[in-house]
Structures are given as structure tokens and as C-alpha cells.
C-alpha positions as CSV (number, residue, x, y, z in Angstrom):
1,X,50.5,-166.1,20.5
2,X,47.2,-165.5,22.4
3,X,47.4,-161.9,21.2
4,X,47.9,-163.1,17.6
5,X,45.0,-165.5,17.8
6,X,42.8,-162.7,19.2
7,X,43.8,-160.5,16.3
8,X,43.0,-163.3,13.8
9,X,39.6,-163.7,15.4
10,X,39.0,-160.0,15.2
11,X,39.8,-160.0,11.5
12,X,37.1,-162.5,10.8
13,X,34.2,-160.8,12.5
14,X,33.9,-157.7,10.2
15,X,34.0,-160.0,7.1
16,X,31.1,-162.0,8.4
17,X,29.1,-158.8,9.1
18,X,29.9,-157.5,5.6
19,X,28.6,-160.7,4.1
20,X,25.2,-160.3,5.8
21,X,24.9,-156.6,4.9
22,X,22.1,-155.9,2.3
23,X,22.3,-153.3,-0.4
24,X,19.7,-150.6,-0.9
25,X,16.6,-151.7,-3.0
26,X,17.5,-151.7,-6.7
27,X,21.2,-150.9,-6.3
28,X,22.3,-154.6,-7.0
29,X,25.9,-155.8,-7.2
30,X,28.8,-155.4,-4.8
31,X,30.7,-152.2,-4.0
32,X,31.3,-150.0,-1.0
33,X,34.2,-150.2,1.4
34,X,34.3,-152.9,4.1
35,X,34.1,-150.2,6.7
36,X,30.7,-149.2,5.5
37,X,29.4,-152.7,6.5
38,X,30.9,-152.7,10.0
39,X,29.3,-151.6,13.3
40,X,31.5,-150.4,16.1
41,X,32.2,-153.1,18.7
42,X,29.3,-153.4,21.2
43,X,26.7,-151.6,19.0
44,X,23.8,-153.1,17.1
45,X,24.3,-153.6,13.3
46,X,23.0,-150.7,11.3
47,X,20.0,-151.3,9.0
48,X,21.0,-151.0,5.3
49,X,19.7,-147.9,3.5
50,X,16.5,-148.3,1.5
51,X,14.8,-146.4,-1.2
52,X,11.8,-144.7,0.4
53,X,9.1,-142.1,0.0
54,X,10.0,-138.4,0.5
55,X,13.1,-138.6,2.7
56,X,14.4,-142.1,1.9
57,X,18.0,-143.0,1.0
58,X,21.3,-142.6,2.7
59,X,24.1,-140.7,1.2
60,X,26.6,-142.6,3.4
61,X,25.8,-145.7,1.3
62,X,28.0,-144.3,-1.5
63,X,25.2,-144.8,-4.0
64,X,23.8,-141.9,-5.9
65,X,20.1,-141.3,-5.4
66,X,17.7,-139.4,-7.6
67,X,14.5,-137.7,-6.6
68,X,11.4,-138.9,-8.6
69,X,7.8,-137.8,-8.8
70,X,5.8,-141.0,-9.3
71,X,2.2,-140.2,-10.5
72,X,-0.5,-142.9,-10.6
73,X,-4.3,-142.5,-10.6
74,X,-4.2,-138.9,-9.5
75,X,-1.9,-139.8,-6.6
76,X,1.6,-138.4,-6.4
77,X,4.6,-139.9,-4.6
78,X,7.9,-138.2,-3.9
79,X,10.6,-141.0,-4.0
80,X,14.4,-141.1,-3.6
81,X,15.7,-144.0,-5.6
82,X,19.1,-145.4,-6.5
83,X,20.2,-144.1,-9.9
84,X,21.8,-147.4,-10.7
85,X,18.6,-149.4,-10.2
86,X,16.8,-150.9,-13.2
87,X,13.3,-150.3,-14.5
88,X,12.3,-153.7,-13.1
89,X,13.4,-152.7,-9.6
90,X,11.6,-149.4,-9.9
91,X,8.4,-151.3,-10.7
92,X,8.9,-153.3,-7.5
93,X,9.1,-150.0,-5.6
94,X,6.0,-148.7,-7.3
95,X,4.2,-152.0,-6.3
96,X,5.1,-151.3,-2.6
97,X,3.7,-147.8,-2.9
98,X,0.5,-148.4,-4.8
99,X,-0.3,-152.1,-4.5
100,X,-0.2,-152.3,-8.3
101,X,1.5,-155.6,-9.4
102,X,4.6,-155.0,-11.7
103,X,3.0,-157.1,-14.5
104,X,0.0,-154.7,-14.5
105,X,2.1,-151.6,-14.6
106,X,2.8,-149.4,-17.6
107,X,5.6,-147.1,-16.5
108,X,6.3,-144.1,-18.7
109,X,9.4,-141.9,-18.8
110,X,10.0,-140.4,-22.3
111,X,8.2,-143.4,-23.6
112,X,7.8,-146.9,-22.1
113,X,10.3,-147.5,-19.3
114,X,12.7,-150.4,-20.2
115,X,13.0,-152.9,-17.4
116,X,16.5,-154.0,-18.2
117,X,18.2,-150.6,-18.2
118,X,19.2,-148.5,-15.2
119,X,17.8,-145.1,-14.5
120,X,21.2,-143.6,-15.2
121,X,21.3,-145.2,-18.6
122,X,18.0,-143.7,-19.7
123,X,19.1,-140.3,-18.3
124,X,16.7,-139.9,-15.4
125,X,17.5,-136.7,-13.5
126,X,16.3,-135.1,-10.2
127,X,12.7,-134.1,-10.3
128,X,11.8,-136.4,-13.2
129,X,8.1,-137.4,-13.5
130,X,7.4,-141.1,-13.7
131,X,3.9,-141.8,-15.0
132,X,2.2,-145.1,-14.1
133,X,-0.8,-146.5,-15.7
134,X,-2.6,-149.7,-14.5
135,X,-5.3,-151.1,-12.4
136,X,-5.0,-153.2,-9.2
137,X,-6.3,-156.8,-9.1
138,X,-9.3,-155.7,-7.0
139,X,-10.2,-153.1,-9.6
140,X,-10.1,-155.6,-12.4
141,X,-12.2,-158.1,-10.4
142,X,-14.7,-155.5,-9.7
143,X,-15.1,-154.6,-13.4
144,X,-15.2,-158.2,-14.5
145,X,-17.8,-159.5,-12.1
146,X,-19.4,-162.5,-14.0
147,X,-22.9,-161.8,-15.4
148,X,-24.2,-164.9,-13.6
149,X,-23.2,-163.5,-10.3
150,X,-24.9,-160.1,-11.1
151,X,-28.0,-161.9,-12.2
152,X,-28.1,-164.0,-9.0
153,X,-27.8,-160.8,-6.9
154,X,-30.8,-159.4,-8.8
155,X,-32.8,-162.5,-8.2
156,X,-31.9,-162.5,-4.6
157,X,-33.2,-158.9,-4.3
158,X,-36.4,-159.9,-6.1
159,X,-36.9,-162.8,-3.7
160,X,-36.8,-160.4,-0.8
161,X,-39.8,-158.5,-2.1
162,X,-43.3,-159.4,-1.2
163,X,-44.8,-162.0,-3.5
164,X,-46.8,-160.4,-6.3
165,X,-50.0,-162.4,-5.4
166,X,-49.9,-160.7,-1.9
167,X,-49.7,-157.2,-3.2
168,X,-52.9,-155.1,-2.9
169,X,-53.3,-154.4,-6.6
170,X,-53.4,-158.1,-7.4
171,X,-55.2,-159.3,-4.3
172,X,-58.4,-157.6,-5.3
173,X,-58.5,-159.7,-8.5
174,X,-57.3,-163.0,-7.0
175,X,-59.8,-162.7,-4.2
176,X,-62.6,-163.3,-6.7
177,X,-61.3,-166.8,-6.9
178,X,-60.6,-169.1,-9.8
179,X,-62.9,-168.5,-12.8
180,X,-65.4,-171.3,-13.5
181,X,-64.6,-171.5,-17.2
182,X,-60.8,-171.2,-16.9
183,X,-58.8,-173.8,-18.9
184,X,-57.7,-176.9,-16.8
185,X,-54.1,-176.9,-15.6
186,X,-51.6,-179.8,-15.6
187,X,-48.9,-179.3,-12.9
188,X,-45.3,-180.5,-13.6
189,X,-45.8,-180.6,-17.4
190,X,-44.8,-178.2,-20.1
191,X,-47.0,-178.2,-23.2
192,X,-47.0,-176.3,-26.5
193,X,-49.5,-173.6,-27.1
194,X,-53.0,-175.0,-27.9
195,X,-54.5,-174.3,-31.4
196,X,-57.4,-172.5,-29.7
197,X,-57.2,-169.2,-27.7
198,X,-56.3,-169.4,-24.0
199,X,-59.6,-168.2,-22.4
200,X,-61.4,-167.9,-19.1
201,X,-58.7,-165.7,-17.4
202,X,-59.0,-162.3,-15.7
203,X,-57.3,-159.0,-16.5
204,X,-56.4,-156.4,-13.8
205,X,-59.9,-155.0,-13.9
206,X,-61.4,-158.3,-13.1
207,X,-62.9,-158.7,-16.6
208,X,-62.6,-161.8,-18.7
209,X,-59.7,-161.9,-21.2
210,X,-58.4,-164.4,-23.8
211,X,-55.0,-164.7,-25.5
212,X,-54.7,-165.7,-29.1
213,X,-51.3,-166.3,-30.7
214,X,-51.3,-165.4,-34.4
215,X,-48.0,-167.0,-35.3
216,X,-48.4,-166.5,-39.0
217,X,-48.7,-162.7,-38.4
218,X,-46.2,-162.7,-35.5
219,X,-48.9,-161.1,-33.3
220,X,-50.5,-161.6,-29.9
221,X,-54.2,-160.7,-29.7
222,X,-55.5,-159.7,-26.2
223,X,-59.3,-159.9,-26.4
224,X,-61.9,-158.7,-23.9
225,X,-65.6,-158.2,-24.1
226,X,-65.1,-154.6,-25.3
227,X,-62.3,-155.0,-27.8
228,X,-59.3,-156.9,-29.1
229,X,-55.8,-155.5,-29.1
230,X,-53.4,-156.8,-31.8
231,X,-49.8,-156.5,-30.6
232,X,-46.7,-157.3,-32.7
233,X,-44.6,-159.8,-30.8
234,X,-41.6,-157.5,-31.2
235,X,-43.3,-154.7,-29.3
236,X,-43.5,-156.7,-26.1
237,X,-40.4,-155.9,-24.0
238,X,-40.7,-158.7,-21.5
239,X,-43.0,-161.4,-20.0
240,X,-43.0,-162.1,-16.2
241,X,-45.0,-164.6,-14.3
242,X,-45.4,-166.0,-10.8
243,X,-47.3,-168.9,-9.4
244,X,-50.5,-168.0,-7.5
245,X,-50.1,-168.8,-3.8
246,X,-52.3,-171.7,-2.9
247,X,-53.0,-172.5,-6.6
248,X,-49.4,-173.1,-7.9
249,X,-50.8,-174.9,-10.9
250,X,-51.9,-171.4,-12.2
251,X,-49.8,-168.3,-12.8
252,X,-50.4,-164.6,-12.9
253,X,-48.5,-163.2,-15.9
254,X,-47.7,-159.7,-17.3
255,X,-46.8,-158.5,-20.8
256,X,-44.5,-155.4,-20.7
257,X,-45.7,-153.1,-23.4
258,X,-43.5,-150.1,-22.6
259,X,-40.3,-149.1,-20.9
260,X,-41.4,-149.4,-17.3
261,X,-43.5,-151.7,-15.1
262,X,-46.4,-149.2,-15.3
263,X,-46.9,-150.6,-18.8
264,X,-47.5,-154.2,-17.6
265,X,-50.7,-155.8,-18.9
266,X,-51.7,-158.4,-16.2
267,X,-53.5,-161.7,-16.9
268,X,-54.5,-163.9,-14.0
269,X,-55.1,-167.7,-13.9
270,X,-52.8,-168.8,-16.7
271,X,-52.5,-172.6,-16.7
272,X,-48.9,-173.5,-15.6
273,X,-48.3,-175.9,-18.5
274,X,-48.4,-173.1,-21.0
275,X,-46.2,-170.5,-19.2
276,X,-42.9,-171.4,-20.8
277,X,-44.5,-171.8,-24.2
278,X,-45.9,-168.3,-24.0
279,X,-42.6,-166.8,-23.0
280,X,-40.8,-168.7,-25.8
281,X,-43.3,-167.6,-28.4
282,X,-43.4,-163.9,-27.4
283,X,-39.7,-163.3,-26.6
284,X,-38.0,-166.0,-28.6
285,X,-36.0,-168.8,-27.2
286,X,-32.7,-166.9,-27.6
287,X,-33.7,-164.8,-24.5
288,X,-33.1,-167.9,-22.3
289,X,-29.5,-168.7,-23.4
């Protein structure tokens, strides 16, 4: 009876091992003889065969493998894969190779690869080329960086630069000091443009300059002792300004008249309460939304 009990115990062990045995990736379902799941007594259990790159697969599994050439983003992968796997399972394998999530894959074999059919059903043969189109999540995020973040990066770079009022080209004008006849400033307040020209300011040559806003003609007149330039508002590409260090109630301001910074027309000692109104008038408020 002891011998019979030992025989019964021995009959249960292989069944338990067979139940824990995993099938190759994408080969679903049961199948295979019980002997295929056993390990000889005293030996470690064998790892189940897996679909793999180049030399993957195990003919002893009893499952027919097919050699594929997976092509994605100029990369080529030689893969042996179970012929009875579905398109969805192949996508999982492609994910492990490329990092491309299945939901973002477009897999092509004689048209769009169906996810619910096996490779055998769609007549995939040895050496078949599988084309994959799609972008990784990191690629998508890189392309779709929010504009606000990009603008913040630009501002951060600008903040690293030396303040304009310390640069040599501006210092020679600012060192003359505040003009005696400059219009008074009101700090912390925003006002509409006055009905009279803004006067008493300096240009980059240190000469006196005045700004007249001809709204009915949609023009900005920049007047000096020698001449007056009449500029259409639409011809001004940008308006930049910065508070003058030590005199933050006044700004230095530039009107961009061409494609580069070399075309800036600088005006110094602009009262701070008119800065926003000047930008709104020249550029249009839509620039700030």
C-alpha cells in the first residue's frame, strides 16, 4: 500500500507543474503533451519558450513560428513569432521592442493588420515585412510642448541677460540724467495716452524726441529738432520696454521698424503710466491675448 500511495503522489506532481507552465507569448489556449510541461525529477523547471528577437522561439514547444522583419522609424527587427498569435499580441511584442504603446501603433501587412485575427489567418509567411507607424509618448510630448512653457523659457533666457539700462549703448544716453522738461510720471498707475504729444524724451543720439499718436491716420509721428518721421502703425513690428534702473517710474522703449533688433528706434525716459497704452495703441490689444 505504501508503494501505491507513493505512485499516487507521483501522479499528482506532473499535473501541478503542467498547470503552472506558461505558453509562448501570443500562442494562447491549451495544447501540447503533458510531457512537454514536465522537468525530470531533481532538475529545475524549464522556462517556457518566448517569442524573441533574431533567435527566439523553441521548436520543441510544438508551436509553429514564423520569421518576421519588423520595420519602424528606420529601425529593423528580426523576430520569430508564433503563427497562431493574434495581431493584438504582435502589437504587444512590438511594444516590448520599440517602446511604442499598442494604442499608438499602426501596423501594416497587406493593409492594416487586424487585431482579432491570427498571423496564420491573414497568411503571414516567413520573411514577411511588418511595417509599423507611430510615435512614442515622449515624442508626442516633445512636439506638443505648451506655448506657455516655451514662452516662459524665452523669458527666463531674457532675464539672464544684462539689463538693457546697463548696456554700453544705452548707458551713454542715460548717464546724461533725466531731462528737465520730461513729462511727470505716476508710478503704479496706467493711463490713456494724453491728447498732447509725449515730449521731453531722448533718442539714442541724446537728442530731444517727441511722440505724437495720430489715431485718425493710424500713424505714429516721431519728431526731432531736424525732422518728423510719420510711421504707419502697421509697419511697427514690435514694442519693447524696460524700467530704468534707479528711476523705475520711467522706461526706455524701442519701436522695431524692421526684421531685426538693429532696426530698433530707442526712446528714453518714457513715463511709466503710458507704457501699456503705447503698446496697445501701436500693436493692438490682440497681441496680449
